[in-house]
Structures are given as structure tokens and as C-alpha cells.
LODO-661778 format. One record per atom (N, C-alpha, C): x, y, z. Coordinates in pm, whole numbers, padded with zeros to 5 digits, always signed. Layout:
// residues N
XYZ
...
END
This chain:
// residues 102
+10085+10593+09715
+10149+10501+09806
+10197+10381+09731
+10302+10320+09780
+10359+10204+09709
+10315+10070+09770
+10235+10074+09874
+10188+09950+09937
+10075+09894+09854
+10083+09762+09826
+09977+09694+09758
+09879+09645+09865
+09771+09720+09882
+09677+09693+09990
+09601+09561+09976
+09572+09523+09855
+09506+09394+09837
+09588+09278+09877
+09721+09284+09847
+09814+09180+09892
+09833+09186+10041
+09838+09308+10096
+09857+09327+10241
+09741+09264+10319
+09624+09252+10257
+09507+09196+10327
+09528+09046+10364
+09629+08987+10313
+09660+08846+10348
+09754+08842+10467
+09800+08958+10515
+09898+08966+10621
+09822+08988+10757
+09839+08895+10848
+09772+08903+10977
+09804+09030+11054
+09930+09073+11048
+09969+09196+11121
+09899+09317+11061
+09880+09320+10933
+09808+09430+10866
+09661+09429+10913
+09602+09312+10912
+09460+09300+10953
+09448+09338+11101
+09543+09301+11186
+09542+09341+11325
+09551+09490+11338
+09635+09554+11256
+09648+09701+11257
+09512+09764+11221
+09449+09713+11115
+09320+09767+11075
+09216+09751+11190
+09220+09637+11257
+09129+09616+11368
+09153+09716+11478
+09278+09748+11507
+09312+09848+11606
+09258+09984+11566
+09268+10018+11438
+09210+10145+11392
+09062+10151+11423
+08993+10043+11393
+08849+10038+11415
+08821+10041+11566
+08890+09960+11643
+08869+09955+11788
+08892+10089+11857
+08992+10162+11811
+09025+10293+11868
+08949+10407+11805
+08855+10372+11715
+08766+10473+11646
+08849+10584+11580
+08956+10540+11514
+09042+10634+11445
+08999+10666+11303
+08909+10587+11249
+08858+10612+11111
+08730+10691+11127
+08726+10809+11062
+08610+10899+11080
+08502+10880+10975
+08534+10832+10861
+08438+10819+10754
+08361+10687+10774
+08229+10695+10782
+08141+10580+10809
+08157+10473+10701
+08162+10511+10575
+08177+10415+10468
+08312+10343+10479
+08417+10417+10509
+08550+10361+10523
+08557+10261+10644
+08480+10289+10749
+08475+10197+10861
+08414+10062+10815
+08306+10070+10742
+08243+09948+10694
+08331+09872+10599
+08399+09943+10511
+08491+09876+10415
+08605+09808+10490
+08656+09880+10593
+08770+09827+10671
+08724+09696+10744
+08606+09701+10797
+08550+09582+10865
+08532+09465+10766
+08490+09497+10643
+08476+09394+10539
+08609+09333+10508
+08714+09415+10498
+08850+09366+10470
+08897+09276+10584
+08874+09320+10708
+08914+09242+10825
+08846+09107+10824
+08719+09107+10784
+08641+08982+10781
+08680+08888+10665
+08780+08929+10584
+08827+08843+10477
+08745+08854+10349
+08669+08958+10335
+08583+08975+10216
+08642+09080+10122
+08774+09084+10113
+08841+09182+10030
+08803+09169+09883
+08776+09048+09836
+08743+09026+09696
+08604+09078+09662
+08523+09107+09760
+08389+09160+09738
+08391+09311+09715
+08501+09375+09742
+08508+09522+09734
+08514+09571+09590
+08445+09682+09570
+08441+09745+09437
+08557+09846+09423
+08574+09895+09302
+08675+09992+09278
+08647+10122+09360
+08522+10160+09371
+08485+10277+09447
+08514+10256+09597
+08491+10135+09646
+08520+10108+09787
+08674+10113+09813
+08751+10063+09716
+08897+10072+09735
+08943+10219+09734
+08882+10297+09651
+08916+10440+09653
+08886+10503+09785
+08768+10469+09843
+08728+10523+09972
+08825+10475+10080
+08859+10346+10076
+08951+10291+10172
+09088+10360+10165
+09140+10376+10047
+09270+10442+10035
+09263+10586+10079
+09156+10655+10045
+09145+10797+10082
+09133+10817+10234
+09046+10740+10298
+09014+10766+10436
+09086+10677+10540
+09150+10570+10490
+09226+10481+10580
+09375+10486+10545
+09407+10442+10425
+09548+10434+10391
+09619+10569+10391
+09562+10667+10327
+09631+10798+10317
+09634+10872+10448
+09542+10840+10540
+09537+10914+10669
+09603+10837+10782
+09615+10704+10773
+09652+10629+10888
+09773+10534+10865
+09845+10554+10756
+09958+10469+10730
+10083+10556+10703
+10188+10526+10781
+10318+10590+10764
+10409+10482+10704
+10445+10503+10578
+10524+10397+10511
+10667+10387+10565
+10733+10502+10576
+10873+10504+10612
+10897+10596+10733
+10993+10557+10817
+11030+10636+10930
+11085+10772+10886
+11046+10877+10958
+11089+11012+10924
+11240+11034+10948
+11302+10947+11027
+11443+10966+11061
+11533+10873+10977
+11505+10741+10978
+11595+10648+10913
+11546+10605+10773
+11423+10638+10742
+11361+10604+10612
+11331+10459+10595
+11347+10377+10698
+11314+10233+10689
+11161+10217+10693
+11114+10106+10637
+10971+10076+10640
+10927+10053+10786
+10811+10103+10817
+10755+10085+10951
+10667+09960+10950
+10697+09859+11032
+10614+09740+11037
+10475+09769+11088
+10379+09685+11047
+10242+09706+11087
+10224+09708+11237
+10304+09626+11308
+10292+09619+11453
+10341+09747+11524
+10408+09837+11450
+10454+09962+11508
+10375+10084+11451
+10282+10055+11361
+10218+10165+11286
+10137+10261+11378
+10063+10211+11473
+09988+10300+11561
+10080+10395+11637
+10193+10339+11686
+10289+10423+11759
+10347+10529+11665
+10374+10492+11540
+10428+10584+11443
+10329+10698+11415
+10204+10662+11407
+10101+10766+11387
+10097+10864+11502
+10121+10811+11622
+10113+10894+11743
+10239+10974+11767
+10355+10925+11722
+10483+10992+11755
+10541+11078+11643
+10466+11102+11539
+10515+11188+11431
+10580+11115+11316
+10566+10982+11311
+10615+10909+11197
+10751+10841+11213
+10784+10802+11338
+10911+10738+11362
+10894+10592+11399
+10988+10506+11357
+10988+10368+11399
+11027+10360+11547
+11004+10247+11609
+11034+10234+11749
+11184+10248+11781
+11266+10195+11690
+11410+10209+11709
+11454+10355+11715
+11407+10435+11623
+11447+10575+11618
+11392+10653+11737
+11271+10619+11780
+11215+10682+11902
+11306+10651+12018
+11346+10525+12031
+11438+10485+12136
+11570+10563+12129
+11631+10568+12008
+11757+10636+11991
+11747+10787+12018
+11636+10847+11976
+11618+10990+12000
+11602+11019+12148
+11535+10928+12218
+11518+10947+12364
+11652+10937+12434
+11739+10853+12386
+11874+10839+12443
+11962+10961+12413
+11939+11021+12294
+12014+11137+12251
+11962+11266+12312
+11842+11260+12364
+11781+11381+12424
+11722+11472+12321
+11686+11419+12203
+11627+11502+12097
+11479+11524+12123
END
């Protein structure tokens, strides 16, 4: 993945997205849940290399869609849950496809 997750941890929208993953019980690995909560709490600098590996494996690789499947634009954090649910499309493309009848 090309996202720098440590830098993203300073982004409120990213942290809100992680909180939604936790709230909706979308993360299945117990260790990854704890690491995600640690990141949300602002303790990202306390994480070890092994914890980052676990986070990337069970959170980032499973719950982040970087680019829309249709237009290839980056999907903003505020649209990420919808993109996970709709097959990887940004809200604009979902809207356009619904108008086109696809």
C-alpha cells in the first residue's frame, strides 16, 4: 500500500474511520483491535514494528480501499466504509452508476 499510516494517524478523518471500524466490530483480530484503539488514543509512537505489521495485515490490508474501482481516484476517509460495502467505489461513481442503471 502507498498510504503512510503513521502520517495518516494525525488526520482526524482517518482516526474517525478507525473508530468506526472498531464501533462496527469490523476488525476480527483481537491484537489488531487493541492496536487500532491505541492509535485512536494518540499513542501511535508507542507501537512496535510487530504491532505495525499486525495493524497493516488485519486493518489496512483488509479494510482500506485506496482507489475507486471505476475512476481510480483516491477514496477519502469519510467515504471509506461505504466503499468497503459497495465493492470499492467512491460516492460520486456510485451516484453516476445509479443514474446510468449499471
